[in-house]
TILUM-174249 format. One record per residue (C-alpha): residue number from 1; x, y, z. Coordinates in steps of 0.05 Angstrom, whole numbers, always signed. Each point is the difference from the previous one (the first is absolute). Example, Ala and Ser with C-alpha at 12.3 -4.5 7.8 and 13.67 -1.06 7.14 Angstrom:
+-----+--------+--------+--------+
| num |     c1 |     c2 |     c3 |
+-----+--------+--------+--------+
|   1 |   +246 |    -90 |   +156 |
|   2 |    +27 |    +69 |    -13 |
+-----+--------+--------+--------+
//
This chain:
+-----+--------+--------+--------+
| num |     c1 |     c2 |     c3 |
+-----+--------+--------+--------+
|   1 |  +1264 |  +1504 |  +1966 |
|   2 |     +0 |    +75 |     -6 |
|   3 |    -58 |     -2 |    -50 |
|   4 |    -40 |    -43 |    +48 |
|   5 |     +9 |    +51 |    +56 |
|   6 |    -21 |    +56 |    -46 |
|   7 |    -66 |    -34 |    -17 |
|   8 |    -12 |    -24 |    +71 |
|   9 |     +6 |    +71 |    +29 |
|  10 |    -60 |    +29 |    -37 |
|  11 |    -41 |    -63 |    +16 |
|  12 |    +14 |     +8 |    +75 |
|  13 |    -18 |    +74 |     -4 |
|  14 |    -64 |    -17 |    -37 |
|  15 |    -17 |    -52 |    +53 |
|  16 |     +8 |    +51 |    +56 |
|  17 |    -40 |    +51 |    -39 |
|  18 |    -58 |    -48 |     -9 |
|  19 |     +4 |    -21 |    +73 |
|  20 |     -2 |    +73 |    +22 |
|  21 |    -59 |    +15 |    -45 |
|  22 |    -37 |    -61 |    +28 |
|  23 |    +11 |    +23 |    +72 |
|  24 |    -25 |    +70 |    -17 |
|  25 |    -63 |    -28 |    -35 |
|  26 |    -16 |    -45 |    +60 |
|  27 |    +10 |    +59 |    +48 |
|  28 |    -47 |    +43 |    -42 |
|  29 |    -53 |    -54 |     -3 |
|  30 |     +2 |    -11 |    +76 |
|  31 |     -4 |    +75 |    +13 |
|  32 |    -57 |     +7 |    -50 |
|  33 |    -40 |    -56 |    +33 |
|  34 |     +5 |    +33 |    +69 |
|  35 |    -17 |    +69 |    -27 |
|  36 |    -60 |    -24 |    -40 |
|  37 |    -27 |    -41 |    +58 |
|  38 |     +5 |    +60 |    +47 |
|  39 |    -32 |    +48 |    -49 |
|  40 |    -57 |    -43 |    -23 |
|  41 |    -14 |    -45 |    +59 |
|  42 |    +13 |    +44 |    +60 |
|  43 |    -61 |     +9 |    +44 |
|  44 |     -6 |    +75 |    +17 |
|  45 |    -24 |    -19 |    +70 |
|  46 |    +70 |    -28 |    +13 |
|  47 |    +27 |    +71 |     -5 |
|  48 |    -59 |    +44 |    +21 |
|  49 |    -21 |    -36 |    +64 |
|  50 |    +69 |     -2 |    +33 |
|  51 |    +11 |    +74 |    -14 |
|  52 |    -69 |    +18 |    +28 |
|  53 |    +13 |    -43 |    +61 |
|  54 |    +68 |    +33 |    +10 |
|  55 |    -34 |    +68 |     -1 |
|  56 |    -52 |    -21 |    +52 |
|  57 |    -57 |    -39 |    -33 |
|  58 |    -25 |    -53 |    +48 |
|  59 |    -52 |    -47 |    -29 |
|  60 |    -43 |    -45 |    +43 |
|  61 |    -34 |    -66 |    -17 |
|  62 |    -63 |    +39 |    -15 |
|  63 |    +34 |    +40 |    -56 |
|  64 |     +4 |    -29 |    -71 |
|  65 |    +52 |    +22 |    -52 |
|  66 |    -40 |     +9 |    -64 |
|  67 |    +56 |    +20 |    -48 |
|  68 |    +69 |    +31 |     -4 |
|  69 |    +39 |    +44 |    -48 |
|  70 |    +74 |    +16 |     +1 |
|  71 |    +31 |    +60 |    -35 |
|  72 |    +75 |     -8 |     -1 |
|  73 |    +39 |    +63 |    -16 |
|  74 |    +61 |    +35 |    +26 |
|  75 |     +0 |    +30 |    +51 |
|  76 |    -76 |     +1 |    +13 |
|  77 |    -27 |    -71 |     -1 |
|  78 |    -71 |     -9 |    +25 |
|  79 |    -49 |    -56 |    +13 |
|  80 |    -76 |     +0 |     +3 |
|  81 |    -38 |    -52 |    +39 |
|  82 |    -76 |     -5 |     -2 |
|  83 |    -26 |    -26 |    +67 |
|  84 |    -72 |    -19 |    +17 |
|  85 |    -19 |     +5 |    +73 |
|  86 |    -59 |    -37 |    +30 |
|  87 |    -34 |    +62 |    +30 |
|  88 |     +9 |    +72 |    +19 |
|  89 |    +26 |    -23 |    +68 |
|  90 |    +54 |    -43 |    -31 |
|  91 |    +18 |    +58 |    -47 |
|  92 |     +8 |    +48 |    +58 |
|  93 |    +42 |    -53 |    +37 |
|  94 |    +45 |     -8 |    -61 |
|  95 |    +10 |    +76 |     -5 |
|  96 |    +19 |     +3 |    +74 |
|  97 |    +47 |    -60 |     -3 |
|  98 |    +35 |    +29 |    -60 |
|  99 |    +14 |    +66 |    +35 |
| 100 |    -30 |    +45 |    -55 |
| 101 |    -32 |    +66 |    +15 |
| 102 |    -51 |    +42 |    -37 |
| 103 |    +30 |    +41 |    -56 |
| 104 |     +5 |    +72 |    +24 |
| 105 |    +26 |    +59 |    -41 |
| 106 |    +37 |    +52 |    +42 |
| 107 |    +31 |    +64 |    -24 |
| 108 |    +23 |    +65 |    +30 |
| 109 |    -31 |    +63 |    -29 |
| 110 |     +9 |    +74 |    +13 |
| 111 |    -54 |    +51 |    -16 |
| 112 |    +23 |    +69 |    -22 |
| 113 |    +70 |    -11 |    +26 |
| 114 |    -25 |    -16 |    +70 |
| 115 |    +22 |    -57 |    +45 |
| 116 |     -1 |    -70 |    -28 |
| 117 |    -54 |    -47 |    +23 |
| 118 |    -12 |    -72 |    -16 |
| 119 |    -59 |    -20 |    -43 |
| 120 |    -24 |    -71 |     +4 |
| 121 |    -45 |    -34 |    -51 |
| 122 |    -30 |    -70 |     +6 |
| 123 |    -11 |    -25 |    -72 |
| 124 |    -37 |    -62 |    +24 |
| 125 |    -59 |    +45 |    +21 |
| 126 |     -4 |    +27 |    -71 |
| 127 |     +1 |    -64 |    -42 |
| 128 |    -28 |    -71 |     -1 |
| 129 |    +69 |    -32 |     -1 |
| 130 |    +29 |     -5 |    +70 |
| 131 |    +76 |     +2 |     +2 |
| 132 |    +45 |    -21 |    +58 |
| 133 |    +76 |     +8 |     -3 |
| 134 |    +62 |    -20 |    +39 |
| 135 |    +68 |    +27 |    -20 |
| 136 |    +64 |    -33 |    +22 |
| 137 |    +61 |    +41 |    +21 |
| 138 |    +34 |    -19 |    -66 |
| 139 |    -59 |    +29 |    -39 |
| 140 |    -32 |    -66 |    -20 |
| 141 |    -76 |     +4 |     +5 |
| 142 |    -57 |    -47 |    +15 |
| 143 |    -66 |    +27 |    -27 |
| 144 |    -66 |    -36 |    +14 |
| 145 |    -64 |    +26 |    -33 |
| 146 |    -72 |    -22 |     -9 |
| 147 |    -65 |    +26 |    -26 |
| 148 |    -65 |    -12 |    +37 |
| 149 |    -35 |     -6 |    -67 |
| 150 |    +43 |    -60 |    -21 |
| 151 |    -19 |    -64 |    +36 |
| 152 |    -24 |    +41 |    +59 |
| 153 |    +70 |    +24 |    +14 |
| 154 |    +27 |    -70 |    +13 |
| 155 |    +46 |     -2 |    -62 |
| 156 |    +65 |    +36 |    +18 |
| 157 |    +54 |    +23 |    -47 |
| 158 |    +68 |     -6 |    +35 |
| 159 |    +58 |    +36 |    -34 |
| 160 |    +71 |    -10 |    +24 |
| 161 |    +47 |    +51 |    -30 |
| 162 |    +77 |     +0 |     +3 |
| 163 |    +32 |    +68 |    -12 |
+-----+--------+--------+--------+
//
């Protein structure tokens, strides 16, 4: 009887060991399937559009989403959405609905130790790419740009940046 118990003990332990290994393998397979499906089959628009909308982008029925890119990184994830508007009028309406303003560089300068004064520069006047920006209180930024030389300025690049 004692010999039978001695041989049965290792068999029971081996059974539990195999069962535990089987559970771990199944868990790894299920986790791997979900990870692979998210990495290889995730549409970047599923991440980029909600972030851009959260930061103020308001598309109308006249606006077409051409493509999306999502750049996931910690802590600064960002999404890029290419939007085609029907005309200059619909482009201007999109810019206004989205609450973006012309990019303006401001800085305070002092000449020869004198009083400080503010210098303002409007980069849009100096380049073909027109850039409009809205910055949220938490630092996240919506940046919409276009170039009049590309599709008559009706193809917009919308960048939503988390910081």
